[in-house]
Structures are given as C-alpha cells and as structure tokens.
C-alpha positions as CSV (number, residue, x, y, z in Angstrom):
1,M,0.0,0.0,0.0
2,R,1.1,3.6,-0.6
3,A,0.0,6.8,1.0
4,L,0.4,10.3,-0.4
5,I,0.8,13.0,2.3
6,S,0.7,16.7,1.7
7,V,-0.7,18.9,4.5
8,S,-0.7,22.5,5.6
9,D,-2.1,21.7,9.0
10,K,0.7,19.4,10.3
11,T,-1.0,18.5,13.6
12,G,-0.2,14.9,14.4
13,I,1.2,14.1,10.9
14,V,4.6,12.8,12.0
15,E,3.1,10.4,14.4
16,F,0.5,9.3,11.9
17,A,3.1,8.7,9.2
18,K,5.3,6.7,11.6
19,E,2.3,4.4,12.3
20,L,1.7,4.0,8.6
21,V,5.3,3.1,8.0
22,A,5.2,0.6,10.8
23,L,2.3,-1.1,9.0
24,G,4.4,-1.5,5.9
25,I,2.8,1.4,4.0
26,E,5.1,3.4,1.7
27,I,4.9,7.2,2.0
28,I,5.0,9.8,-0.8
29,S,5.2,13.4,0.2
30,T,5.6,17.0,-1.1
31,G,7.3,20.2,-0.1
32,G,7.2,21.3,3.5
33,T,5.5,18.0,4.6
34,Y,8.3,16.0,3.0
35,S,10.9,18.0,4.8
36,K,9.1,17.6,8.2
37,L,8.8,13.9,7.8
38,K,12.5,13.6,6.8
39,E,13.5,15.7,9.8
40,A,11.6,13.3,12.0
41,G,13.3,10.3,10.5
42,V,10.2,9.1,8.6
43,P,11.2,7.4,5.3
44,A,9.3,9.0,2.4
45,M,9.6,9.4,-1.3
46,E,9.5,13.0,-2.7
47,I,6.7,13.6,-5.2
48,S,9.2,14.6,-8.0
49,D,10.9,11.2,-7.6
50,L,7.6,9.5,-8.2
51,T,6.5,11.6,-11.2
52,G,10.0,12.2,-12.7
53,F,9.0,15.8,-13.1
54,P,10.4,18.6,-10.8
55,E,8.2,20.9,-8.8
56,C,8.0,24.2,-10.7
57,L,6.5,27.7,-10.8
58,D,7.2,28.3,-7.1
59,G,5.5,25.0,-6.2
60,R,2.3,25.7,-8.1
61,V,2.8,22.5,-10.1
62,K,3.9,19.4,-8.3
63,T,1.0,16.9,-7.9
64,L,-0.9,17.8,-11.1
65,H,0.5,14.8,-13.0
66,P,-1.0,11.7,-14.6
67,I,1.1,9.3,-12.5
68,V,-0.5,10.8,-9.4
69,H,-4.1,11.0,-10.6
70,A,-4.0,7.7,-12.5
71,G,-2.8,6.0,-9.3
72,L,-5.8,7.6,-7.5
73,L,-8.5,7.2,-10.0
74,A,-7.9,3.6,-11.2
75,M,-10.8,1.3,-10.2
76,R,-9.2,-1.8,-8.8
77,S,-12.3,-3.8,-9.7
78,K,-11.9,-3.0,-13.4
79,P,-9.3,-5.3,-15.1
80,E,-8.9,-2.8,-18.0
81,H,-8.0,0.0,-15.5
82,M,-5.4,-2.2,-13.8
83,K,-4.0,-3.4,-17.2
84,Q,-3.6,0.3,-18.3
85,L,-1.7,1.1,-15.1
86,A,0.6,-1.9,-15.6
87,D,1.3,-0.9,-19.3
88,L,2.1,2.6,-18.1
89,N,4.2,1.4,-15.2
90,I,2.0,3.3,-12.7
91,E,1.3,2.1,-9.2
92,T,-1.9,2.7,-7.2
93,I,-2.1,5.2,-4.3
94,D,-4.3,3.8,-1.6
95,I,-4.4,6.5,1.1
96,V,-4.4,10.3,0.5
97,V,-3.8,12.7,3.5
98,V,-4.2,16.2,2.3
99,N,-5.4,19.5,3.8
100,L,-5.3,22.7,1.9
101,Y,-3.4,26.0,1.7
102,P,-4.4,28.2,4.6
103,F,-6.7,30.5,2.7
104,K,-8.9,31.3,5.7
105,T,-5.9,32.1,7.9
106,T,-4.5,34.3,5.1
107,I,-7.6,36.4,4.5
108,L,-8.1,37.0,8.2
109,K,-4.7,38.7,8.6
110,P,-5.3,42.4,9.1
111,D,-3.2,43.8,6.1
112,V,-3.5,40.9,3.6
113,T,-3.2,41.9,0.0
114,R,-5.3,40.4,-2.8
115,E,-2.1,39.0,-4.4
116,E,-1.3,37.1,-1.1
117,A,-4.8,35.8,-0.8
118,V,-4.9,34.6,-4.4
119,E,-1.5,32.9,-4.0
120,N,-3.0,30.9,-1.1
121,I,-5.8,29.4,-3.3
122,D,-4.8,25.7,-3.4
123,I,-5.1,23.9,-6.8
124,G,-3.3,20.6,-6.5
125,G,-4.7,19.8,-3.1
126,P,-8.4,20.0,-4.0
127,T,-7.7,18.1,-7.2
128,M,-6.1,15.2,-5.3
129,L,-8.9,15.2,-2.8
130,R,-11.6,15.1,-5.5
131,S,-9.8,12.4,-7.4
132,A,-9.3,10.2,-4.3
133,A,-12.9,10.9,-3.0
134,K,-14.4,10.0,-6.4
135,N,-12.7,6.6,-6.1
136,Y,-13.6,6.2,-2.5
137,Q,-14.2,2.4,-2.9
138,D,-10.5,2.0,-3.3
139,V,-8.9,5.0,-1.7
140,A,-9.1,6.3,1.8
141,V,-8.9,10.1,1.8
142,V,-8.2,12.0,5.0
143,V,-8.7,15.7,5.3
144,D,-9.1,16.1,9.0
145,P,-6.4,15.1,11.6
146,R,-9.2,14.0,13.9
147,D,-9.7,11.0,11.6
148,Y,-6.1,9.7,11.8
149,E,-6.9,7.5,14.8
150,T,-9.9,5.9,13.1
151,V,-8.0,5.1,9.9
152,L,-5.0,3.6,11.9
153,N,-7.3,1.5,14.1
154,E,-9.0,-0.1,11.1
155,L,-5.6,-0.7,9.3
156,K,-4.3,-2.4,12.4
157,E,-7.4,-4.5,12.9
158,S,-8.1,-5.6,9.4
159,K,-5.3,-4.3,7.2
160,E,-7.7,-2.0,5.3
161,V,-10.0,0.9,5.8
162,S,-13.7,-0.2,5.7
163,L,-15.9,0.8,2.9
164,E,-18.2,2.5,5.4
165,T,-15.4,4.7,6.8
166,K,-14.1,5.5,3.3
167,F,-17.6,6.7,2.3
168,Y,-17.7,8.8,5.4
169,L,-14.3,10.3,4.5
170,M,-15.5,10.9,1.0
171,Q,-18.4,13.0,2.3
172,K,-16.1,14.9,4.6
173,V,-13.8,15.8,1.6
174,F,-16.6,17.3,-0.4
175,M,-17.9,19.3,2.5
176,H,-14.3,20.6,3.1
177,T,-13.7,21.5,-0.5
178,S,-17.1,23.1,-0.8
179,S,-16.5,25.3,2.2
180,Y,-13.0,26.2,0.9
181,D,-14.4,27.3,-2.5
182,T,-17.2,29.2,-0.9
183,M,-14.7,31.1,1.2
184,I,-12.8,32.0,-2.0
185,A,-15.9,33.1,-3.8
186,D,-17.1,35.2,-0.8
187,Y,-13.7,36.9,-0.5
188,L,-13.7,37.8,-4.2
189,K,-17.3,39.1,-3.9
190,K,-16.2,41.4,-1.1
191,Q,-13.1,42.5,-3.0
192,R,-15.3,43.6,-5.9
193,N,-17.7,45.2,-3.5
194,D,-20.4,43.2,-5.3
195,Q,-23.7,44.0,-3.5
196,E,-26.0,42.0,-5.9
197,L,-27.8,39.0,-4.7
198,P,-26.2,36.2,-6.7
199,E,-27.9,33.9,-9.2
200,T,-26.7,30.9,-7.1
201,L,-26.0,31.2,-3.4
202,T,-23.4,29.2,-1.5
203,M,-22.5,30.0,2.1
204,T,-20.1,28.5,4.6
205,F,-20.1,28.5,8.4
206,E,-18.0,26.9,11.1
207,K,-19.6,25.0,14.0
208,V,-19.1,26.7,17.3
209,Q,-20.9,24.1,19.4
210,D,-23.5,21.4,19.4
211,M,-26.6,22.1,21.5
212,R,-28.7,19.9,23.7
213,Y,-31.7,20.8,21.5
214,G,-33.3,23.6,19.5
215,E,-36.4,25.6,20.3
216,N,-37.9,22.4,21.7
217,P,-36.3,19.3,23.1
218,H,-37.2,17.1,20.1
219,Q,-35.3,19.4,17.7
220,K,-31.6,18.9,16.9
221,A,-29.5,22.1,17.0
222,A,-26.0,23.5,16.6
223,F,-24.5,27.0,16.6
224,Y,-22.4,28.1,13.6
225,R,-20.5,31.3,12.9
226,E,-19.5,33.0,9.7
227,I,-15.9,32.8,8.6
228,G,-14.0,35.8,10.0
229,K,-14.1,37.9,13.1
230,K,-17.5,39.5,13.4
231,K,-17.0,42.3,15.9
232,G,-20.0,43.2,18.0
233,S,-21.8,39.9,17.3
234,I,-22.6,37.2,19.8
235,T,-20.1,34.9,18.0
236,D,-17.4,37.2,19.2
237,A,-18.5,37.2,22.9
238,E,-16.5,35.7,25.7
239,Q,-18.6,33.7,28.2
240,L,-17.4,34.4,31.8
241,N,-20.0,32.4,33.7
242,G,-23.0,30.1,33.5
243,K,-24.2,27.1,31.5
244,E,-23.6,26.9,27.8
245,L,-26.0,29.1,25.7
246,S,-29.1,27.4,24.3
247,F,-30.7,27.9,20.9
248,N,-33.2,30.3,22.3
249,N,-30.6,32.2,24.4
250,I,-28.6,32.9,21.2
251,N,-31.6,33.9,19.1
252,D,-33.0,36.2,21.8
253,T,-29.6,37.7,22.7
254,N,-28.9,38.5,19.1
255,G,-32.2,40.4,18.8
256,A,-31.5,42.3,22.0
257,L,-28.0,43.3,20.8
258,E,-29.3,44.5,17.4
259,L,-31.7,46.9,19.3
260,L,-28.9,48.0,21.6
261,K,-26.8,49.0,18.7
262,E,-29.3,51.8,17.8
263,F,-28.3,53.7,20.9
264,T,-25.1,55.6,21.8
265,E,-26.1,56.9,25.2
266,P,-26.1,54.6,28.2
267,T,-28.9,52.1,27.5
268,V,-30.2,48.8,28.8
269,V,-32.3,46.4,26.7
270,A,-34.3,43.6,28.3
271,C,-35.6,41.0,25.8
272,K,-37.9,38.0,26.1
273,H,-38.8,35.5,23.3
274,G,-37.3,37.8,20.6
275,N,-39.2,40.9,21.6
276,P,-37.9,43.8,23.8
277,C,-39.8,43.9,27.1
278,G,-38.0,46.9,28.7
279,V,-35.7,49.5,27.3
280,G,-34.2,52.5,29.1
281,S,-31.7,55.2,28.3
282,A,-30.2,57.7,30.7
283,E,-27.1,59.7,31.6
284,D,-25.7,56.7,33.5
285,I,-26.1,53.0,33.1
286,L,-27.6,52.3,36.6
287,T,-30.5,54.7,35.9
288,A,-30.9,53.1,32.4
289,W,-31.2,49.7,34.1
290,K,-33.9,51.0,36.5
291,K,-35.9,52.3,33.6
292,A,-35.7,49.1,31.7
293,F,-36.5,47.0,34.8
294,E,-39.4,49.1,35.9
295,A,-40.9,49.1,32.3
296,D,-41.8,45.4,32.8
297,K,-40.9,43.8,36.1
298,V,-42.8,40.7,35.1
299,S,-41.5,39.8,31.7
300,I,-37.8,40.5,32.5
301,Y,-37.9,37.4,34.7
302,G,-35.9,34.7,32.9
303,G,-35.0,37.2,30.2
304,I,-32.0,38.6,28.4
305,V,-30.3,41.8,29.4
306,V,-27.8,43.7,27.3
307,V,-26.0,46.9,28.3
308,N,-23.7,49.2,26.4
309,R,-21.6,50.3,29.3
310,T,-19.4,48.6,31.9
311,V,-21.3,46.8,34.6
312,T,-20.5,48.3,38.0
313,L,-20.8,46.6,41.4
314,E,-23.9,48.7,42.0
315,L,-25.6,47.6,38.8
316,A,-24.6,44.0,39.4
317,E,-26.2,44.1,42.9
318,E,-29.5,45.2,41.2
319,M,-29.2,42.5,38.5
320,K,-28.5,39.8,41.0
321,Q,-31.9,40.3,42.6
322,V,-33.6,39.3,39.3
323,F,-33.5,35.9,37.6
324,L,-31.9,36.5,34.3
325,E,-30.8,34.0,31.7
326,V,-28.1,36.0,29.9
327,I,-26.3,39.3,30.7
328,V,-24.1,40.9,28.0
329,A,-21.9,43.9,28.5
330,P,-18.7,45.4,27.0
331,D,-16.9,44.9,30.4
332,Y,-17.4,44.2,34.1
333,D,-15.8,45.8,37.1
334,E,-13.9,43.0,39.0
335,E,-16.2,43.1,42.0
336,A,-19.3,43.2,39.7
337,L,-18.2,40.0,37.9
338,E,-17.4,38.2,41.1
339,L,-20.9,39.0,42.4
340,L,-22.6,37.8,39.2
341,Q,-20.5,34.6,39.2
342,T,-22.0,33.6,42.5
343,K,-25.2,32.8,40.5
344,K,-23.9,29.7,38.8
345,N,-26.6,29.5,36.1
346,V,-26.7,33.0,34.8
347,R,-24.8,33.3,31.5
348,V,-22.5,36.3,31.7
349,L,-21.0,37.4,28.4
350,K,-18.3,40.0,27.6
351,L,-18.6,41.6,24.2
352,Q,-16.0,44.3,23.9
353,D,-17.2,45.8,20.6
354,I,-20.8,45.7,21.5
355,E,-21.6,49.0,19.7
356,V,-20.2,47.9,16.3
357,P,-23.1,47.6,13.8
358,Q,-23.6,44.8,11.3
359,D,-22.3,45.3,7.8
360,E,-25.3,46.9,6.0
361,N,-24.9,44.4,3.2
362,A,-25.1,41.4,5.6
363,Y,-27.8,38.9,4.7
364,D,-30.9,38.1,6.7
365,L,-32.0,34.5,5.9
366,K,-35.3,32.7,6.4
367,K,-35.7,29.1,5.5
368,V,-39.0,28.1,3.9
369,N,-40.1,24.7,2.9
370,G,-38.2,23.9,-0.3
371,G,-36.3,27.1,-0.4
372,L,-34.8,30.2,1.1
373,I,-35.8,33.8,1.2
374,I,-32.9,36.3,1.6
375,Q,-32.6,40.0,2.1
376,T,-30.1,42.5,3.3
377,I,-30.5,43.4,7.0
378,D,-32.7,46.3,8.1
379,S,-29.7,48.5,8.7
380,K,-31.4,51.9,8.5
381,L,-33.5,53.6,11.1
382,L,-34.9,56.5,9.1
383,V,-33.9,59.0,6.4
384,E,-33.9,62.4,8.0
385,E,-34.7,64.2,4.8
386,E,-37.9,62.2,4.5
387,I,-39.2,62.9,8.0
388,K,-42.1,65.4,8.1
389,V,-44.6,66.6,10.6
390,V,-48.1,66.1,9.1
391,T,-50.2,67.6,11.8
392,D,-51.0,71.2,12.8
393,R,-49.2,70.7,16.1
394,V,-45.4,70.2,16.0
395,P,-43.9,67.9,18.6
396,T,-42.0,69.5,21.5
397,E,-38.3,68.9,21.8
398,K,-39.0,66.4,24.6
399,E,-41.6,64.6,22.5
400,K,-39.1,64.5,19.6
401,Q,-36.5,62.8,21.8
402,D,-39.1,60.2,23.0
403,L,-40.5,59.7,19.5
404,L,-37.0,58.8,18.2
405,F,-36.4,56.5,21.2
406,A,-39.7,54.8,20.6
407,W,-39.0,54.5,16.9
408,K,-35.7,52.6,17.7
409,V,-37.6,50.2,20.0
410,V,-40.5,49.5,17.6
411,K,-38.0,48.6,14.8
412,F,-37.3,45.4,16.8
413,V,-40.8,44.6,17.9
414,K,-42.5,41.8,15.9
415,S,-45.1,43.1,13.5
416,N,-47.7,44.4,13.9
417,G,-45.6,46.3,16.4
418,I,-46.4,49.2,18.7
419,A,-44.1,50.8,21.3
420,L,-45.0,53.5,23.8
421,A,-42.3,55.6,25.5
422,K,-41.9,58.4,28.0
423,D,-38.7,60.0,29.3
424,K,-36.6,57.6,27.2
425,Q,-38.2,54.6,28.8
426,S,-40.4,52.0,27.1
427,I,-43.6,51.9,29.0
428,G,-45.7,49.6,26.8
429,I,-45.0,47.2,23.9
430,G,-47.5,45.5,21.8
431,P,-45.9,42.9,19.5
432,G,-47.1,40.5,16.8
433,Q,-50.9,41.0,16.8
434,V,-52.9,40.3,13.7
435,N,-54.2,43.9,13.5
436,R,-52.6,47.1,14.6
437,V,-55.3,48.4,16.9
438,W,-55.0,45.2,19.0
439,S,-51.3,45.9,19.3
440,T,-52.0,49.5,20.3
441,R,-54.5,48.5,22.9
442,Q,-52.2,45.8,24.3
443,S,-49.4,48.3,24.7
444,I,-51.7,50.7,26.5
445,E,-53.0,48.0,28.8
446,H,-49.4,46.8,29.4
447,A,-48.4,50.3,30.6
448,A,-51.4,50.6,32.9
449,E,-51.0,47.2,34.4
450,L,-47.2,47.1,34.9
451,I,-46.4,50.7,35.6
452,D,-49.4,52.7,36.7
453,E,-52.8,53.6,35.3
454,N,-51.6,57.1,34.3
455,A,-48.4,55.9,32.7
456,T,-49.5,56.7,29.2
457,I,-50.5,60.3,29.9
458,G,-47.9,62.5,28.1
459,A,-46.3,59.4,26.4
460,V,-45.6,58.9,22.7
461,L,-46.4,56.1,20.4
462,A,-44.4,54.4,17.6
463,S,-45.9,52.1,15.0
464,D,-43.7,50.0,12.7
465,A,-46.0,50.4,9.8
466,F,-48.8,52.8,8.7
467,F,-52.2,53.1,10.3
468,P,-54.8,51.6,7.9
469,F,-57.6,53.4,9.9
470,D,-57.8,56.1,12.5
471,D,-58.8,53.7,15.3
472,C,-55.2,53.6,16.6
473,V,-55.2,57.4,17.0
474,E,-58.5,57.2,18.8
475,A,-57.0,54.6,21.3
476,A,-53.9,56.8,21.7
477,Y,-56.0,59.8,22.6
478,Q,-58.1,57.9,25.1
479,A,-54.8,56.9,26.8
480,G,-53.5,60.4,27.0
481,I,-50.7,59.9,24.3
482,T,-49.6,63.3,22.9
483,A,-47.4,62.4,19.9
484,I,-47.1,59.6,17.3
485,I,-44.4,58.5,14.9
486,Q,-45.3,56.2,12.0
487,P,-44.2,55.6,8.4
488,G,-47.3,56.9,6.7
489,G,-48.3,55.7,3.2
490,S,-51.8,54.5,3.8
491,I,-54.5,55.5,1.4
492,R,-56.4,56.7,4.5
493,D,-53.5,58.7,6.0
494,E,-55.8,61.8,5.9
495,D,-58.2,60.1,8.3
496,S,-55.4,59.6,10.9
497,I,-54.1,63.1,10.4
498,K,-57.5,64.7,10.7
499,K,-58.1,62.7,13.9
500,C,-54.8,63.8,15.4
501,N,-55.6,67.5,14.6
502,E,-58.9,67.1,16.2
503,Y,-57.3,65.8,19.4
504,G,-54.2,68.0,19.3
505,I,-51.8,65.1,18.9
506,A,-48.6,65.7,17.0
507,M,-47.7,63.2,14.3
508,I,-44.6,62.5,12.3
509,F,-44.2,60.4,9.1
510,T,-40.9,58.8,8.6
511,G,-41.4,57.4,5.1
512,M,-39.8,54.2,6.2
513,R,-41.4,51.1,7.8
514,H,-39.8,48.4,9.9
515,F,-41.8,45.1,9.5
516,K,-40.2,42.3,11.5
517,H,-41.8,39.0,11.0
C-alpha cells in the first residue's frame, strides 16, 4: 500500500506517518510536509521522484501529474484499468492525506493583499482530494487530523479501511472543498464590492458548538459562525459564567444586541422571546437599568439583558436580585463580575465591541419549505430628509426625543408592532398581533397594568407600519398619548391626520417602515 501525504495543518502528521510506515505502507510526500517527515526520520519518497518531473512555478505545479491521478482514480475492480496502469508502469495510491493551503488564515490577517490571498488558493490539493474521493471504494482520503486514529485502528485490525469509513471520509472531503471554494468566492465578492444577490447562493459557516436541543427538546440544533471575526456579534462574545448558551438564548440575545446598537447613550435592553420587554436610556447605566426593569418587572424574569456600558458593582447588585438567563456587556468591574458569578446558572458574556453595527450588506435569511428567502439586513432607522410633521401641532423637543427613542424600539418589535415611550423609557410594547389596533390596545393595557394607570399620559407612540384606519389614533387619545411616529403611506392617511388634529396630537411620518416577522 502507498500513502500520499501533503498537509498545511501538520497536527499529528509525523506520528500518523510513523504508524503507517510501521504497518508497511510506503509514504509519498511533497514540499514542507516531506521536509518535516524527513527531519523526524520518517522514510518518504518525494513527489518529484515519483513523477519524474520537478516541482516548478514556485511549487504551483507538483502533484498535477498523470502518474498521481491515475494512481488515485484507477478502479481496482476493473481489469482494464489495472492493465492500463501496468502498461504505463504506474502504481496505485491507496491513502491520501491532504489539507489545503491556509486560505482562511491568510484572509483573516489584518493587512493581507489580494495577491497574497490569491496565492493561497490551493489547486493541486483540491484536485487530489476530489480524485481520491471519487474513487472512495479503493482510496481512503483523510482531510481532518481527527480522523487519523480511526484510519489507523482499522488498518491495524483488518489491514484495510472499511468501505463505510471510506464513504464517510468521502463525504467529509466534499464538505471541506465546498467550504473552501465558498470562502474564496465570498472573498472575491467582497473584493469587488459586489452587493448584488447572486444567481446561485453558497455560504459556509464553522460550527461553534452542538446544542442539547433547538427551540424544543425534540429538535436537533447547533451553533455556527460566519468565517471571519465579526466584531460586536454574539459569535465574538466571551462567556465568563454560567451554562452553555441554548438555541433560544442565542436567538433572543442577538435580537437584544441589534436593538442596543441603535443607541449611543447609556442604554439597557431587556428581551424576552425575541421581543424587547423593557428599554431604558439615561445619563448613567444604573438609571438606564432602573428604567428598563421598571418598564416590565414581570417579563424580564428569565429574560436577556444587554447593556452598552461597563457593569458596575452597584448595577450587578441590582441585576443579582432578578432571575436573568443572559447578561451581555462590554466589560465588568472586577467586584461586579465576582458577584454575578455567585449565580452559577446566569450566563455572563463580555462583548468588547458591543456597539459595532452589522455590515449593512449582511444577509438576513429565512428558511421556507423547499427554499430560502434572503434580504439585506434592516440596517437603516430613518432618512432624516424624508421625515415630516403632518399635523398642525409640531412635537415639542422632549416629544421628539421620546419619539426617536420609541422608533428605535419598535423597529425590533415583531409586527404588527407598537411601542410606547416616555422620558426615554419603554412603557408599553404590543408585539405581533394580527391587527394594529390590538397591538395598540395591548401596549396601553401593558403600561397601565405594569407601571401605573396614568403611565401613558404624556407618552408617545411608535408604529412599525402605517395606520390603515384612525382607530389607533382614537385609542392613543383615550390613553393620553400626545405624539405619534409612524411611516405613513396608507390610502387613509388623511383620516389619521384629521383625527390627530382634532385631538391636538402631533404626528410625524418617517417614510420608512420596519416590519419584523
């Protein structure tokens, strides 16, 4: 038997090669791998000695040779294949151990040039892998060092690698080369600043962890991250305490973080089941926490809390009194972290670049049965030039500040979404009802029940999409709401404007909606 070894990731390769030699397997190798094996005293034949052709073009051409690929692709069960090999004086290659030029490592370097990235696109490696994998019945092809032990155990036990294992290794090869090619295509797309949605879509992600289950215990789940460092995302967070994150934890925390990124002032966002339940902004983070907490003391129980300032001991003492699933902050004072770590189940995450927004060209994906719908993320809040006051009364400066606050919140409330705010505090949130007036009434009832019966007097209202009728304005007036922000664009906008003028309510149209389904 013969094995061809050519690896960029040399983890465990010397030990593996020594075991192969001990089993009587001849080693063929290339470049740096050959040098490493020779230094370790592992007998090996250099690839140019096999092919009779020297490596050339700075190593770009070394394994692209008929002697190599005929040895890989010949089907042992076909007499005509074996006769052709004998006539050409070519021997079979039975094991291939190859992993590819470090393209990912290269493109993640801070100052990498395009030329350097392109030079690290492997050609011979993927070709050998595909040849060997295509002939999996006869060739064991290993792309992952974690599979060395399995291959060795089977060789020792039965002097061959089982067909089942070779089929598994074949699958792994094509997953590996597919991911590799996708990384290259994605890099080139970004280099060209190509913002079009492609005719065919391929994406690649790395597994971060397996999960116990998904949304429900009967569903399988795992957490994957995009290739590359994604500052400000949950994939970049460092976990400092608590159990591993669940599927729902990650989904809800991501939603809370995206809302938090809309704010620059000290802000706390509490989230439950993908919807914000309490949001507060203030001049200091402790006051912001008190606003978010008091907005909904019930729903925050078992929720997610994200903050955009360092957690102080005083804030940690407040948080410790509430059962929280996840806390995320850019940093923690030492005493604050020690206090939070006394609650062994709370997941405490540090996310240094918490304020960094997503790339506006990032994709938002939704799987549907038989397909996928894809869009760029909702990266905008509003276009200042398109904002207009449509009522006789202009909002006061305080109302304007609260309207903008509420507009940020409602952007992340499931449609049909309504958010009420006062003094930069969410006081009532109505998510996901099948009509807008129900969401409006729900938010008003929420404020009266969880804060006080007069909470909505002097408050403002934000709606993620236009009012189809004037019934929401009527409900707002009855609750004492004094200003409204909404996209506008309904054929019955005049009905709502007229009703606002009748009641002295100020209303702003943004010209931009924020459906979130």
